[in-house]
Each structure stands twice: as structure tokens, then as C-alpha cells.
C-alpha positions as a printed Julia matrix, in Angstrom:
555×3 Matrix{Float64}:
 -27.61   39.77  -181.29
 -30.69   38.9   -179.25
 -33.97   38.32  -180.99
 -37.56   37.63  -180.12
 -39.24   37.81  -176.75
 -37.65   36.57  -173.53
 -34.31   36.05  -175.29
 -35.59   33.26  -177.54
 -33.63   32.32  -180.68
 -34.27   29.84  -183.49
 -31.67   28.21  -185.74
 -32.85   26.69  -189.03
 -30.52   24.29  -190.88
 -31.68   23.84  -194.51
 -29.72   20.75  -195.51
 -29.76   18.77  -198.74
 -31.53   15.78  -197.19
 -32.94   16.95  -193.86
 -34.33   20.15  -192.38
 -33.45   20.75  -188.72
 -34.73   23.39  -186.33
 -33.68   24.25  -182.76
 -35.28   26.85  -180.49
 -33.2    27.98  -177.5
 -33.99   30.38  -174.66
 -31.75   32.04  -172.11
 -32.65   31.19  -168.5
 -31.01   32.14  -165.23
 -29.64   28.58  -165.04
 -28.19   28.69  -168.59
 -29.33   28.0   -172.14
 -32.37   25.74  -172.51
 -33.65   23.73  -175.49
 -37.31   24.66  -175.8
 -38.02   22.86  -179.05
 -36.24   20.91  -181.75
 -37.56   19.17  -184.82
 -36.36   17.41  -187.97
 -38.08   16.48  -191.25
 -36.75   14.6   -194.26
 -36.67   16.09  -197.74
 -37.47   14.01  -200.84
 -34.39   12.72  -202.66
 -32.84   15.43  -204.9
 -35.18   18.2   -203.73
 -31.91   20.1   -203.14
 -28.87   19.13  -205.23
 -25.42   20.68  -204.63
 -27.02   23.53  -202.63
 -29.38   24.3   -205.54
 -33.11   24.09  -204.76
 -34.66   21.87  -207.43
 -38.2    21.71  -206.03
 -38.99   24.94  -204.2
 -42.62   24.09  -203.4
 -41.72   20.84  -201.64
 -38.91   22.45  -199.64
 -41.15   25.32  -198.52
 -43.9    22.88  -197.55
 -41.45   20.82  -195.49
 -40.21   23.96  -193.7
 -43.84   24.7   -192.82
 -44.15   21.14  -191.48
 -41.0    21.69  -189.45
 -42.47   24.84  -187.91
 -45.77   23.06  -187.27
 -44.11   20.03  -185.66
 -41.98   22.33  -183.5
 -45.02   24.41  -182.48
 -43.08   27.64  -182.97
 -44.56   30.9   -181.81
 -41.64   33.15  -182.71
 -41.11   33.43  -186.48
 -37.65   35.06  -186.45
 -34.91   32.62  -187.5
 -31.17   32.48  -188.15
 -30.07   30.61  -191.28
 -26.73   29.96  -193.0
 -25.15   29.4   -196.42
 -22.35   27.17  -197.73
 -21.03   25.77  -200.99
 -19.07   26.9   -204.01
 -20.57   30.39  -203.93
 -19.1    31.11  -200.48
 -15.68   32.77  -200.09
 -13.65   32.91  -196.85
 -10.37   34.86  -196.96
  -7.95   35.62  -194.16
  -6.15   38.82  -195.17
  -3.62   41.22  -193.66
  -4.09   44.99  -193.92
  -2.28   48.04  -192.64
  -3.14   48.95  -189.07
  -6.51   50.73  -189.13
  -9.24   51.72  -186.74
 -12.79   50.45  -187.29
 -13.93   53.44  -189.35
 -10.88   53.28  -191.64
 -11.28   49.52  -192.09
 -14.97   49.94  -192.96
 -14.02   52.41  -195.69
 -11.24   50.19  -197.04
 -12.96   46.81  -196.91
 -14.7    47.12  -200.3
 -11.37   47.79  -202.01
  -9.82   44.82  -200.17
 -12.77   42.64  -201.19
 -12.24   43.48  -204.87
  -8.66   42.21  -204.6
  -9.55   38.88  -203.01
 -13.03   37.87  -204.22
 -13.35   36.33  -207.72
 -16.77   37.86  -208.35
 -18.02   41.33  -209.12
 -18.61   43.1   -205.82
 -22.25   43.78  -206.81
 -22.89   40.01  -207.09
 -22.06   39.16  -203.47
 -23.03   39.94  -199.88
 -20.02   40.88  -197.72
 -19.07   40.92  -194.07
 -15.8    40.98  -192.16
 -14.27   40.85  -188.69
 -10.84   41.52  -187.23
  -8.99   38.61  -185.61
  -6.68   38.26  -182.66
  -3.13   38.38  -183.96
   0.49   38.21  -182.81
   1.68   40.19  -185.84
   3.49   43.5   -185.63
   1.45   46.45  -184.45
   1.34   48.02  -187.92
  -0.79   45.17  -189.31
  -4.33   43.9   -188.79
  -5.62   40.37  -189.46
  -9.05   40.47  -191.07
 -11.41   37.61  -191.85
 -13.37   38.51  -194.98
 -16.41   36.48  -196.02
 -18.74   36.73  -199.0
 -21.57   34.75  -200.55
 -23.15   34.96  -203.99
 -26.41   36.88  -203.84
 -28.35   34.0   -205.38
 -27.32   31.78  -202.43
 -28.36   34.45  -199.93
 -31.66   35.19  -201.65
 -32.43   31.48  -202.06
 -32.21   30.97  -198.28
 -34.22   34.07  -197.39
 -36.88   33.3   -200.01
 -37.42   29.77  -198.67
 -37.79   31.05  -195.11
 -40.09   33.92  -196.06
 -42.29   31.73  -198.28
 -42.72   29.42  -195.28
 -43.89   32.35  -193.12
 -40.58   32.94  -191.3
 -38.49   36.11  -190.91
 -34.73   35.66  -191.42
 -32.84   37.98  -189.04
 -29.29   36.79  -189.76
 -27.4    34.72  -192.36
 -24.12   33.22  -191.19
 -21.79   30.71  -192.84
 -22.05   27.01  -191.92
 -18.36   27.06  -190.94
 -18.7    29.64  -188.18
 -22.1    28.5   -186.89
 -20.64   25.0   -186.37
 -17.62   26.51  -184.59
 -19.94   28.47  -182.32
 -21.8    25.32  -181.23
 -18.51   23.51  -180.56
 -17.07   26.47  -178.64
 -20.12   26.58  -176.39
 -19.9    22.81  -175.9
 -16.24   23.14  -174.78
 -14.89   21.06  -177.66
 -12.35   23.64  -178.86
  -9.21   24.06  -176.74
  -7.49   27.39  -176.15
  -4.17   25.88  -177.25
  -3.17   23.56  -180.06
  -4.39   22.91  -183.62
  -7.56   20.94  -184.33
  -9.62   20.03  -187.39
 -13.42   20.18  -187.53
 -15.11   17.85  -190.03
 -18.8    18.66  -190.5
 -19.92   15.81  -192.8
 -23.03   16.85  -194.72
 -24.93   15.05  -197.46
 -23.23   16.62  -200.5
 -19.89   17.66  -199.01
 -17.74   17.93  -195.9
 -16.98   21.35  -194.42
 -13.42   21.14  -193.04
 -11.94   23.85  -190.81
  -8.56   24.26  -189.09
  -8.32   26.21  -185.79
  -5.11   27.07  -183.95
  -5.34   28.19  -180.32
  -9.09   28.56  -180.83
  -8.66   30.99  -183.75
  -9.72   30.34  -187.37
  -6.89   29.41  -189.72
  -8.35   27.87  -192.89
 -11.45   26.25  -194.38
 -12.21   24.02  -197.36
 -15.37   22.47  -198.78
 -14.44   18.85  -199.6
 -16.46   17.19  -202.36
 -16.99   14.0   -200.33
 -20.1    13.73  -198.19
 -22.81   11.31  -197.17
 -24.06   11.12  -200.76
 -20.89    9.33  -201.91
 -21.18    6.8   -199.06
 -24.82    6.21  -200.03
 -24.13    5.82  -203.76
 -21.35    3.31  -203.11
 -23.59    1.27  -200.79
 -26.57    1.29  -203.17
 -24.35    0.21  -206.07
 -22.66   -2.58  -204.11
 -25.85   -4.08  -202.66
 -28.32   -3.22  -205.43
 -30.82   -1.76  -202.94
 -33.14    1.31  -202.93
 -31.82    4.64  -201.65
 -34.09    4.61  -198.6
 -32.8     1.22  -197.5
 -29.23    2.42  -198.0
 -29.88    5.41  -195.72
 -31.21    3.09  -193.02
 -28.05    0.97  -193.18
 -25.79    4.03  -193.05
 -27.5     5.65  -190.06
 -28.54    2.58  -188.05
 -26.05   -0.07  -189.18
 -26.73   -3.67  -190.22
 -26.87   -6.97  -188.31
 -23.86   -9.26  -188.56
 -23.51  -10.97  -191.91
 -22.61  -10.28  -195.57
 -24.57   -6.99  -195.67
 -22.75   -5.68  -192.58
 -19.42   -6.59  -194.19
 -20.31   -4.56  -197.3
 -21.39   -1.59  -195.14
 -18.09   -1.74  -193.21
 -16.09   -1.89  -196.44
 -17.95    1.08  -197.96
 -17.4     3.13  -194.79
 -13.7     2.25  -194.72
 -12.9     2.87  -198.41
 -14.92    6.1   -198.68
 -13.48    7.47  -195.42
 -10.02    6.76  -196.84
 -10.9     9.02  -199.79
 -12.17   11.68  -197.38
  -8.89   11.67  -195.43
  -6.84   11.84  -198.64
  -8.88   14.86  -199.76
  -8.42   16.48  -196.34
  -4.65   15.97  -196.36
  -4.37   17.43  -199.87
  -6.43   20.47  -198.9
  -4.4    21.15  -195.74
  -1.02   19.64  -196.62
   0.78   22.24  -194.49
  -0.81   20.95  -191.29
   0.03   17.3   -192.03
   3.63   17.96  -193.08
   6.4    16.59  -190.85
   8.04   20.02  -190.86
   4.96   21.93  -189.66
   5.13   23.82  -186.37
   1.37   23.48  -185.8
   0.35   19.87  -186.56
  -3.27   18.84  -186.15
  -3.57   16.91  -182.88
  -7.32   16.28  -182.68
 -10.39   15.98  -184.93
 -13.98   16.93  -184.05
 -16.64   15.13  -186.11
 -20.15   16.55  -186.56
 -23.05   16.53  -189.03
 -25.11   13.62  -190.34
 -22.0    11.7   -191.42
 -20.96   11.38  -187.76
 -23.76    8.79  -187.41
 -22.22    6.38  -189.95
 -21.23    3.16  -188.18
 -17.47    2.91  -187.79
 -16.55    6.25  -189.39
 -14.94    7.55  -186.19
 -12.84    4.4   -185.82
 -11.8     4.54  -189.5
 -10.68    8.16  -189.1
  -8.72    7.35  -185.95
  -6.98    4.39  -187.58
  -6.13    6.25  -190.78
  -5.02    9.54  -189.17
  -3.6     8.14  -185.89
  -5.31   11.02  -184.07
  -7.96   11.35  -181.39
 -11.37   11.76  -183.06
 -14.35   12.95  -181.01
 -17.99   12.95  -182.15
 -19.68   16.23  -181.22
 -22.74   16.33  -178.96
 -23.9    19.97  -179.21
 -26.86   19.32  -176.87
 -24.73   18.24  -173.9
 -24.2    21.78  -172.52
 -27.86   22.73  -172.88
 -30.69   22.0   -170.47
 -33.85   20.39  -171.82
 -37.42   21.61  -171.39
 -39.3    18.31  -171.13
 -38.19   15.55  -173.5
 -37.03   15.34  -177.08
 -39.66   14.66  -179.79
 -40.18   10.97  -180.72
 -38.26   11.37  -184.02
 -35.29   13.08  -182.32
 -33.32   10.71  -180.09
 -30.08   11.68  -178.34
 -28.04    9.74  -180.88
 -28.98   12.32  -183.54
 -27.32   15.14  -181.57
 -24.35   15.57  -184.03
 -26.8    16.37  -186.83
 -28.1    19.4   -184.89
 -24.66   21.06  -184.56
 -25.31   23.7   -187.23
 -28.84   24.54  -186.02
 -27.62   24.84  -182.4
 -24.78   27.14  -183.46
 -27.19   29.41  -185.36
 -29.58   29.58  -182.4
 -26.72   30.36  -179.98
 -25.63   33.26  -182.2
 -29.17   34.6   -182.02
 -28.78   34.74  -178.22
 -25.47   36.56  -178.53
 -23.59   33.47  -177.32
 -20.72   33.55  -179.78
 -18.3    33.29  -176.83
 -16.2    36.13  -178.25
 -15.67   34.24  -181.51
 -16.23   35.4   -185.06
 -19.74   35.62  -186.4
 -21.14   37.19  -189.51
 -24.41   38.39  -190.96
 -24.71   38.35  -194.75
 -28.34   39.47  -194.74
 -28.69   42.54  -196.99
 -28.86   45.72  -194.92
 -32.38   46.54  -196.1
 -33.66   43.17  -194.83
 -32.18   43.32  -191.31
 -34.8    43.59  -188.61
 -35.34   47.24  -187.66
 -35.68   48.43  -184.1
 -39.24   48.3   -182.82
 -40.67   51.29  -181.03
 -42.74   50.11  -178.11
 -45.12   52.19  -176.06
 -44.78   51.11  -172.46
 -47.75   51.04  -170.17
 -47.04   53.27  -167.16
 -49.27   51.89  -164.47
 -48.91   54.53  -161.76
 -49.76   57.73  -163.66
 -52.72   59.62  -162.3
 -55.96   58.91  -164.11
 -56.66   62.6   -164.62
 -53.34   63.2   -166.39
 -53.96   60.19  -168.65
 -57.42   61.42  -169.55
 -56.23   64.96  -170.28
 -53.32   63.84  -172.46
 -55.0    60.89  -174.19
 -56.19   62.82  -177.25
 -52.84   64.57  -177.74
 -50.93   61.32  -177.22
 -53.1    59.43  -179.71
 -52.65   62.17  -182.3
 -48.85   62.2   -181.86
 -48.57   58.43  -181.96
 -50.81   58.19  -185.0
 -48.77   60.83  -186.83
 -45.51   59.14  -185.92
 -46.78   55.71  -186.91
 -48.06   57.0   -190.24
 -44.75   58.74  -190.93
 -42.76   55.65  -190.03
 -45.09   53.45  -192.08
 -44.86   55.72  -195.15
 -41.08   55.9   -194.89
 -40.87   52.13  -194.44
 -43.19   51.47  -197.38
 -41.16   53.74  -199.65
 -37.97   52.02  -198.58
 -39.51   48.59  -199.09
 -40.89   49.58  -202.48
 -37.44   50.71  -203.62
 -35.87   47.52  -202.32
 -38.55   45.42  -204.03
 -37.96   47.2   -207.33
 -34.25   46.46  -207.1
 -34.85   42.85  -206.11
 -37.43   42.37  -208.89
 -34.85   43.46  -211.42
 -32.35   40.99  -209.98
 -34.9    38.18  -209.82
 -36.03   38.36  -213.45
 -33.02   36.46  -214.69
 -33.14   34.1   -211.69
 -36.82   33.3   -212.27
 -36.09   32.49  -215.91
 -33.17   30.33  -214.78
 -35.32   28.49  -212.22
 -38.0    27.86  -214.84
 -35.33   26.52  -217.21
 -33.91   24.27  -214.46
 -37.41   23.07  -213.58
 -38.12   22.12  -217.19
 -34.78   20.34  -217.45
 -35.45   18.52  -214.19
 -38.86   17.36  -215.42
 -37.27   16.12  -218.66
 -34.56   14.29  -216.73
 -37.08   12.72  -214.34
 -39.16   11.5   -217.28
 -36.08    9.91  -218.83
 -35.09    8.38  -215.52
 -38.55    6.86  -215.18
 -38.24    5.3   -218.63
 -34.82    3.9   -217.76
 -36.13    2.46  -214.49
 -39.09    0.85  -216.26
 -36.83   -0.72  -218.89
 -34.01   -1.86  -216.62
 -35.18   -2.48  -213.03
 -32.54   -5.12  -212.42
 -29.55   -3.08  -213.59
 -27.64   -3.42  -210.31
 -27.81   -7.21  -210.53
 -26.73   -7.07  -214.18
 -23.7    -5.0   -213.16
 -22.88   -7.58  -210.49
 -23.14  -10.41  -213.06
 -20.84   -8.71  -215.57
 -18.39   -7.68  -212.8
 -18.25  -11.29  -211.59
 -17.51  -12.63  -215.09
 -14.83   -9.98  -215.57
 -13.26  -10.8   -212.2
 -13.09  -14.55  -212.86
 -11.74  -14.29  -216.41
  -8.2   -15.8   -216.58
  -5.31  -13.98  -218.2
  -4.87  -14.34  -221.99
  -8.59  -15.11  -222.3
 -11.07  -13.0   -224.27
 -14.87  -13.17  -224.53
 -16.82  -12.92  -227.78
 -20.35  -12.91  -226.4
 -22.61  -13.55  -223.42
 -26.2   -14.46  -224.26
 -29.17  -16.1   -222.59
 -31.04  -19.11  -223.93
 -34.47  -17.79  -225.01
 -36.42  -20.72  -223.54
 -34.38  -21.11  -220.38
 -34.3   -17.91  -218.25
 -31.17  -17.71  -216.14
 -29.12  -19.99  -218.42
 -26.36  -18.12  -220.24
 -23.9   -19.1   -222.95
 -20.39  -17.64  -222.54
 -18.29  -17.77  -225.72
 -14.63  -16.82  -226.07
 -11.07  -17.68  -227.07
  -7.92  -18.46  -225.09
  -4.47  -19.99  -225.53
  -5.12  -23.61  -224.42
  -7.51  -25.98  -222.68
  -5.89  -25.33  -219.29
  -7.19  -21.78  -219.42
 -10.69  -23.07  -220.22
 -10.47  -25.44  -217.25
  -9.26  -22.63  -215.01
 -12.18  -20.4   -216.1
 -14.73  -23.15  -215.45
 -13.28  -23.88  -212.0
 -13.55  -20.19  -211.1
 -17.16  -20.06  -212.3
 -18.08  -23.17  -210.29
 -16.49  -21.72  -207.13
 -18.56  -18.51  -207.44
 -21.77  -18.28  -205.4
 -23.47  -16.74  -208.45
 -23.79  -19.94  -210.51
 -25.65  -23.2   -209.88
 -24.16  -25.3   -212.73
 -21.34  -24.83  -215.24
 -20.97  -27.08  -218.36
 -18.53  -27.02  -221.26
 -20.41  -27.31  -224.59
 -17.64  -26.52  -227.11
 -13.83  -26.58  -226.94
 -11.8   -26.81  -230.13
  -8.32  -25.93  -231.37
  -7.87  -23.42  -234.18
  -4.97  -21.57  -235.79
  -4.81  -17.84  -236.43
  -1.69  -16.54  -238.18
   0.45  -19.56  -237.13
  -0.76  -19.14  -233.52
  -2.73  -21.95  -231.86
  -5.83  -20.86  -230.01
  -8.74  -22.59  -228.31
 -12.32  -21.47  -228.87
 -14.82  -22.43  -226.21
 -18.5   -22.2   -225.28
 -19.66  -22.6   -221.66
 -23.25  -22.98  -220.5
 -23.93  -21.72  -216.94
 -27.08  -21.61  -214.82
 -27.39  -18.47  -212.67
 -28.86  -18.68  -209.17
 -32.14  -16.84  -208.9
 -32.42  -16.42  -212.69
 -32.39  -12.64  -212.35
 -31.4   -11.93  -215.97
 -34.31  -11.15  -218.29
 -34.59  -12.02  -221.95
 -32.68   -8.88  -222.92
 -29.14   -9.45  -224.31
 -26.26   -8.91  -221.92
 -23.16   -7.05  -223.09
 -19.77   -8.71  -222.75
 -17.19   -7.08  -220.42
 -15.11   -4.3   -221.9
 -12.04   -6.53  -222.31
 -13.99   -8.88  -224.64
 -12.56   -9.38  -228.15
 -14.7   -10.06  -231.23
 -13.54  -12.76  -233.68
 -12.92  -11.61  -237.2
């Protein structure tokens, strides 16, 4: 599918944290990058593929178009998430016309939604099966996902001409970049902000796909919790790394432990391909998306999976018109994989691979009738036929316009009916979001040092000896940073062990024993104690601090 003038195509990647745009053009020397641009979205403007703040997202798309200096407004977009279905099915041998008639019945058997609630497309696959069967790849997306993407583009002044799935647009970029071999089984991990899109290909042909619930967001949340830092600072550490020191060690540990969870999720989702008995084991992994920038993630994957892992560079097979924008350095190339794949599809460069268009039929760009200027026609003939030609063209244009307007009016009526419930739902979500944000603001105002409080309580819980229970942890009112830790244990040795652990921690300046006495409860000797400790930095406020969950109250 070629779009625009001079074979120009634009891919727009509407991500949860960044918007990316790539404009490609076909030249005699190959495919050229004419423009590319990226803008950041505010945190939680899009959550789990749901647009929470439509006005901000639309405004940022407009900024993306402005920064990219786009002249062509036709774009390719894509969808992903829980509302997307990909099914590889086998049907009786059919020709194209028979398959087109049968596909709706097949879809009803394999798609867990009412057929009226989804947009469908399909394509036959290469197959080694018997001649009386056909392999078909069936895809569907909930209409609200499709309409959400088209609405955002249209509200920003763009014209969507195709809607593909993230999975196949990414494959297209990797095929064109010569990352996908003709033989063997590979895994593609496109690590996005909310999730990871994982795909298995065998001999270059699609086998399976899963949306894994582990993405950059989990890495970020773990890092923010461990270091007690703002989200923006956490993003900087994840994408640019940290200098050597304690912070770098925490970043490395977060990358390692979270990547371990990602691999476990991948192996569960595709257990067949990691089984010792499999005939088609995965031999290589291609890593793309924003998560490919995380420091050390490639090495962690290689160590855990004992496989070759390659970070995708979708720009390497494309020529460049001038230089990249200041905010787009070559290191960011993996994040443009999806946008490049969408733009390549717009140029018809799917390399013989599968591609889909879930755009409703009524919204697909119609053919444009152009009147060509014939330069070498005699002036007398032009003058004689001008009036007749103008009358014919005017009549045709009016007929086409009337027919188009009627068609559009009918489509708008149908869409308006569908949108009524969606508009009410969006308004409800917006009100809920505003309520949640107001509550979050109150919580932030009341408890700005909560991360440090969590660290304090975690440290106490970690250092607590066995057979020792805490009654209370409280701060001296007139001495900020000085806490009293009260509890019970079996003997004085346990008290001594607890104090030694506290003194060895880098969290405390001084540790003093104020009370230690023997008591008897039900013929059992116990020791009650009270320890006074001074905390470095005095970060605890005058608010009471809860004891760890294993604390035991005296009766």
C-alpha cells in the first residue's frame, strides 16, 4: 500500500510514555528517513492502553507533527493490548473468494467477543500441511481500541490510512533490517512501557504471540521504590545508567531481578519452545522497544537464557536525509522499531510478510480522481471543449461529493450511536481520575517521606533476631530522629544481638539500651527491652511510625 505523494509514508507510534513518528520515502537508492521525531507524554496520560487525558495526548501529537515539520497528513498507526486477538487457524482448502465468505464464521468460533464488537482481518500463511488444508492468520481488535487510535490521530489533524498490530509492524521493521533468518526459530521481545510483546517465528513465519505483563513500568516502579526518588529521575537512570557507586548497584540489581521475572513469564507463555523435547527450540532473541535501552538488560537476558541476544537497530538499513534531530540520537534507534515498521508498510515494503489493516472499510482512503494536464493539445481544441469539460467535471464532482456526503452521514450516524456509551464511559473515567488525583495529592502532601519510612521499617524488620518481637516504635517528641524501640525476646543475648545489628547498620548514628528486665509469662522467662537509637539525617517526622508486621503487642 503506497500513500501520499512521491511514495512518502509516515508511521506513528502512540506509546504509553512516548510518541514517536518516522517519515520514510522511496528513492532510487533505497528507503530514506526524511524526518523522525519523539515527544514525551505526561506520566499516566495513557494507562494500560487506555487514554486517560485525551486533550494532552492530542496536543502532544500536534507537537510531534510540528517538530517533524510534516507536510503529508496520512499516517499508519497500530493497536495492541488485551483487546487484540491473534489466532493461527487451519481451514479446509479454499480459494480467496471462498475464504472471504467463510472467515466470519471462522472468526465467531475463535474470537471471544461478539463479531460486531471487533474489527477483523486475515491472511493465509505459507504451510507444509497437506494440500486439503489452509493455514490462516486471523486478527481482531476491539472497536474501542481501533476508534481510540483513529480519534486521536484525526483530532490532531492527521488522516489514518491503515491500522496494523504492533506485533506485525515490529516484524516488518526487523525483516527489512535483515534481523530475521529464513531458517530456525527466534523470539522477538518488544519491551514497551506497560508490557512486552513477545513473538515466536520459525523459518521467518509467524508461530505465536503473547502480551507479557512485564514492561518498563515495572522496572521503573522497582527502582523508584528502592531508591526513594522521583519518577523522572528513575527514568533517567534506566535509560542513561548511573555512575559507579551504590546507586549504580541498585540499578543493576533492579535490572537483573526484573529481567529474571520477564524471562520466567516468557518461558511459561512459550513452554513448548523451551522444552528439551521440542523440535524447534529458540536459538536467538531480538530485543527492541524502549526497554532495549536499559543498561545491562541484554547481558542479563543472555546470561539467564544462554542464547544470543541482539538489540535491534531499525535505522541501519535506511539512508538519512541530513541529520537526526537533537533529541533523537542513534542510541534511541530501538525505540523507533514500531514506527519504522508502520512507515515501511505504507511504502508496500512488507517483504512478502503478513500485514493487516483493521481500519473500518468506510474510513479507508478512497481513490482520488485526478485530472491530468495534457500540455501538447492544440489551443483551439482546448478552447472549444473547455465549457463542455467544465460542465462534465462539475457534474461528476457534485455527484461524487453528494454520494460521499451521504455515505459519510450514514457512517457518522452509526458511529455516533456507538460513541454515546463510550463518551459516557470516558466522562466517568475522567471524573474517577480527577478524584484519584485529588486523593493522591493529599497523600503526597501528608506523607512526602514515605519511601524513607519504608526503608526504615524494612531495615528494622531485617535486623530483628529470631524469637524477638516488637511492641512499638516511637519518636521522642523533642528530639527529631531519635526513636524508642520496645519489644520482648527470650534472653539478654538476643537483645545484645539486636543492638549489634543496629549499630552495624548505616542507618543509625547511636544505639543505647535504656531498659532490659526479666519477666515471667505462664512459667516462661522473657526479657523486655527498650532501645534508644539516633537515625542519620533525622528523616522521620513527628508522626508515629508503625511497627513491622511481625510485631507482637503485650497483653
